[in-house]
Structures are given as structure tokens and as C-alpha cells.
C-alpha positions in Angstrom: 60.3 -187.7 -127.2 60.4 -184.7 -124.9 57.9 -182.8 -127.1 55.1 -186.1 -127.3 55.9 -186.1 -123.1 54.7 -182.7 -122.8 51.6 -182.6 -125.1 50.5 -185.8 -123.2 51.1 -183.9 -120.1 49.1 -181.0 -121.0 46.3 -183.3 -122.4 46.1 -185.0 -119.1 46.0 -181.8 -117.7 43.4 -180.0 -119.6 41.5 -183.2 -119.2 41.2 -182.9 -115.3 40.4 -178.6 -115.4 37.7 -179.9 -117.9 36.0 -182.8 -115.1 36.9 -180.0 -112.1 34.7 -177.4 -114.0 32.0 -179.6 -114.7 31.6 -181.4 -110.8 32.5 -177.3 -109.2 29.7 -176.2 -111.3 26.9 -178.6 -110.3 24.6 -177.6 -107.3 24.5 -181.6 -106.8 27.9 -181.9 -106.1 28.2 -179.1 -103.3 24.9 -180.2 -101.8 26.4 -184.0 -101.5 29.6 -183.1 -99.9 27.5 -181.3 -96.9 25.4 -184.1 -97.0 28.7 -186.0 -96.2 29.8 -184.1 -93.9 26.8 -183.3 -92.1 25.8 -186.9 -91.8 29.0 -188.1 -90.8 29.0 -185.5 -87.6 25.4 -185.7 -86.8 25.2 -189.1 -86.9 28.4 -189.1 -84.6 27.6 -187.0 -82.3 23.9 -188.6 -81.2 26.2 -191.8 -81.1 28.3 -190.0 -78.9 25.8 -188.5 -76.5 23.7 -191.4 -76.6 26.6 -192.8 -74.6 26.0 -190.2 -72.3 22.3 -191.0 -71.2 23.7 -193.8 -68.3 23.6 -196.4 -70.5 27.3 -197.5 -68.7 27.2 -197.0 -64.7 30.8 -196.8 -64.6 32.0 -195.0 -67.6 35.3 -195.4 -66.9 35.3 -199.3 -66.9 33.1 -199.6 -70.0 36.2 -199.8 -71.8 34.4 -198.5 -75.0 36.3 -197.4 -78.3 35.3 -194.1 -78.5 36.8 -193.0 -81.4 35.3 -195.5 -83.1 32.0 -194.7 -81.7 32.4 -191.0 -82.9 33.0 -192.0 -86.5 30.2 -193.7 -86.9 28.7 -191.5 -88.8 30.4 -192.6 -91.7 27.8 -195.7 -91.9 25.4 -192.8 -93.4 27.9 -190.5 -94.7 29.2 -193.3 -96.9 25.6 -193.1 -98.6 26.1 -189.5 -100.1 29.5 -190.4 -101.2 28.3 -193.5 -103.1 25.5 -190.9 -104.7 27.7 -188.3 -105.3 30.4 -190.9 -107.4 27.5 -192.7 -109.5 26.5 -188.9 -110.6 29.6 -188.2 -111.9 29.9 -190.5 -114.3 26.7 -191.9 -115.2 25.1 -188.2 -115.4 26.2 -187.7 -118.6 24.8 -190.7 -120.0 21.4 -189.5 -118.4 21.7 -186.2 -120.3 23.5 -187.2 -123.2 27.0 -185.4 -123.2 29.0 -187.7 -122.8 29.2 -188.2 -126.9 30.4 -184.8 -126.4 32.9 -185.2 -123.6 34.2 -188.3 -125.6 34.8 -186.1 -128.6 37.0 -183.6 -126.6 38.7 -186.2 -125.1 38.6 -189.7 -127.2 41.5 -191.3 -124.4 38.7 -192.9 -121.8 41.2 -194.2 -119.9 42.4 -191.1 -119.4 38.9 -189.1 -119.4 38.1 -192.1 -116.2 41.2 -191.4 -114.7 40.7 -187.4 -114.6 37.0 -188.4 -113.1 38.7 -190.3 -110.3 41.2 -187.6 -109.1 38.7 -184.9 -109.2 36.3 -186.9 -107.4 38.8 -188.7 -104.9 40.3 -185.1 -103.9 36.6 -183.5 -103.2 35.9 -186.4 -100.9 38.4 -186.5 -99.5 38.8 -183.0 -98.3 35.4 -183.5 -97.1 36.0 -186.7 -95.7 38.7 -184.6 -93.5 36.4 -182.2 -92.2 33.9 -184.6 -91.2 35.7 -187.0 -89.3 37.9 -184.3 -87.8 34.5 -182.5 -86.0 33.2 -186.1 -85.0 36.3 -187.1 -83.2 36.4 -183.4 -81.5 32.6 -183.4 -80.9 32.7 -187.4 -79.8 35.8 -186.5 -77.2 34.4 -183.5 -75.3 30.6 -185.2 -75.0 32.4 -188.7 -74.0 35.1 -187.0 -71.8 32.4 -184.8 -69.9 30.6 -188.2 -69.0 33.8 -189.6 -68.0 34.5 -192.1 -70.4 38.4 -192.4 -70.8 39.1 -191.3 -74.2 42.6 -191.3 -75.9 44.2 -187.8 -77.8 43.6 -187.2 -80.8 47.1 -187.0 -82.1 47.4 -190.5 -80.7 48.4 -193.3 -82.6 45.5 -195.2 -83.0 43.4 -192.1 -83.2 44.9 -191.1 -86.3 44.8 -194.3 -88.0 41.3 -194.6 -87.6 40.9 -190.9 -88.5 43.0 -191.3 -92.2 41.7 -194.8 -92.8 38.0 -193.1 -92.6 38.8 -190.8 -95.2 40.4 -193.6 -97.1 37.6 -195.1 -96.4 35.2 -192.9 -98.1 37.7 -192.2 -101.0 37.7 -195.9 -101.8 33.9 -196.0 -101.6 34.0 -192.9 -103.9 35.7 -195.1 -106.7 33.4 -198.2 -106.2 30.6 -195.6 -106.9 32.4 -193.8 -110.1 33.4 -197.5 -111.6 30.1 -199.2 -111.3 28.8 -196.3 -113.0 31.3 -196.7 -116.0 30.7 -200.0 -116.3 26.6 -199.9 -115.8 25.5 -196.5 -117.0 22.2 -196.2 -115.4 21.9 -194.0 -112.4 19.6 -195.7 -110.4 20.9 -199.6 -111.2 24.4 -198.0 -110.4 23.4 -196.2 -106.8 21.4 -199.6 -105.9 24.2 -202.2 -106.8 26.8 -200.3 -104.8 24.1 -199.0 -101.8 22.9 -202.8 -101.7 27.1 -203.7 -101.6 27.4 -201.1 -99.1 24.2 -201.6 -96.5 23.0 -205.0 -97.7 25.5 -207.1 -97.6 26.3 -206.8 -94.0 23.3 -207.5 -93.0 22.9 -210.6 -94.9 26.5 -211.4 -93.7 24.9 -211.2 -90.1 22.2 -213.8 -90.5 24.6 -216.6 -91.4 23.6 -219.4 -89.0 27.2 -220.9 -89.1 29.6 -218.9 -87.1 32.7 -219.6 -89.0 30.7 -219.0 -92.2 29.4 -215.8 -90.6 33.1 -214.3 -89.6 34.5 -214.8 -93.1 31.5 -213.3 -94.7 32.3 -210.5 -92.3 36.2 -210.4 -94.0 34.9 -210.5 -97.7 32.4 -207.4 -96.9 33.3 -204.0 -98.1 32.1 -202.5 -95.3 32.9 -204.7 -92.6 36.3 -205.1 -93.8 36.7 -201.4 -94.5 35.2 -199.8 -91.3 37.9 -202.3 -89.0 40.6 -199.2 -89.7 38.0 -197.3 -87.0 38.8 -199.7 -84.5 41.5 -198.7 -81.3 40.9 -201.3 -79.0 40.2 -205.1 -79.0 41.7 -205.5 -82.1 41.9 -209.6 -81.8 38.1 -209.7 -81.5 38.1 -207.8 -85.1 37.0 -210.8 -88.2 40.1 -209.0 -90.0 42.7 -206.4 -89.2 42.6 -202.9 -89.7 44.7 -202.2 -92.8 43.5 -205.7 -94.3 40.2 -205.1 -93.9 40.8 -201.3 -96.2 42.9 -203.8 -98.4 39.7 -205.7 -99.0 38.1 -202.7 -99.7 40.5 -201.3 -102.0 40.3 -204.2 -104.2 36.7 -203.8 -105.2 37.5 -200.7 -106.2 40.2 -201.6 -108.4 38.1 -203.9 -109.5 34.9 -201.7 -110.1 37.6 -199.3 -112.3 38.8 -202.2 -114.1 35.4 -203.2 -114.9 34.0 -199.8 -115.4 37.5 -199.0 -117.8 36.5 -202.2 -119.9 33.4 -201.2 -120.5 34.5 -197.5 -121.5 36.6 -198.5 -123.8 34.3 -201.5 -125.6 31.0 -199.8 -125.9 29.8 -196.7 -127.5 28.9 -193.8 -125.4 
């Protein structure tokens, strides 16, 4: 039994190593990770800088959520995450190398898990850099103009920072699961981007306030980004961790669907 366990562990490690080698040798991987960091930082810094232009006559009395303002760049950065996640799986279908991959690793669920592990590690690392720089830059800009800014080590700030990294990581899993299920790069990217960018807009167009509130609770981007709020939490459509739980449910559903298709259909 022990020897079988060692064989299984060795195969799993080999699969993870193979997927790591694939991703790190693709230039697109590093460009997309760079885009994630750059878009997150630049958009967040631009938003923070715009608040110093006199929008609030008495900054200290504005009660702005400066942490959330500093992290608004995630709204753009998530697009790079989606593209990277989809290409992690669909790229092999596009080139036909998926047949070789499945011959080398016939355990399809193990293959998907290995891709998810490598993708999550890279996404979380890049996200952590983008979030940290955004918070530091935003705090410098906003505090210099008189806004009340919490310490970077304050509980709500740390929750927003860690939660944002988790948000982007879960976004990557949704993209990976969608790519495994749909197999086509353009279709998967379009579908996931619509989920994150179009659905929130549609929710905002609902005429009935109650329907609008309910829609925001189940829309992945709106619910998930509630984790960034550090003030006026009672005004959110859903709590920070509950909202992230909604996004996690989407990620789980996408991976289950992707894993099912991967097992049932030929390459």
C-alpha cells in the first residue's frame, strides 16, 4: 500500500512539474502576469490620484473607503487573469498538444488539478505584488491630500488585501474550468469576461431595487469584490466573506463542469 501511495505521489508531482514547465516557458504567461500587476497598479493609482484633484473640499470629512479606492485596478487586472487561465487549458486544444498531454498523463482530473495548482500559484504571487504596490501608492497619494487612511497592517486593510488576492485566484479557476468545458479559446474568454464585466452592468439596469440588490448578491464580480470594502459594510449587498464565498461557488462549479467534460470527451 505504501509503495502504491509513493507511485501516486510521484506521478502527481511529475504532472505538476510538467505543467509548471509548460507555463513558465511561454512568453504569454509572463506578459499576462505583468499585465495583471501593471493594470492593477496603474488603474488603482490613477483612481487614487483623481481623488486628490479637489473632488472633496474637506478630505478628512469625506469618509471615503481609501483602501477600496486603491484597489479599483483589480477591475482591469482580472481581465489578464481570465486570459491567462483560459490559455492554460485551451492553448493545448488549439495546438493539438492536448493529445500528447493526455497520453503522458491519462489521469484527467489529476491533470486539471495540476494545472489549477500551477495557475493559482502564479496568479496569487502576481496578485500579491499588484495589491501591495496599489495599497502603498494609494495610501501615499490619498494621505498626502488629507484623506484619512488606515494603517496597512489594520485588520480591515489586511482582509481587503488578502481577499483581493483570493478574488483574483478564484477568477483564474473560473477561467480554467470554463476553458476545460468549452475548449475553444475565444468562446471561453468571451464567456468568462461577460460573466465578470457584462453581468454587473445588467444587474445595475434592473428597475426594481429588490431585484437589483438580489442580482448583485449573486453576480460573481460584484459579490466577490465586496471583500475590498473596509467602511460602511452594512450598506453592501452582501458581506465581504459571503461575497467571496459566492465567487468560490462559481469557481467550484466551473471546475466540476470542466473536469466532467475533460473525463467524458475525447481530446
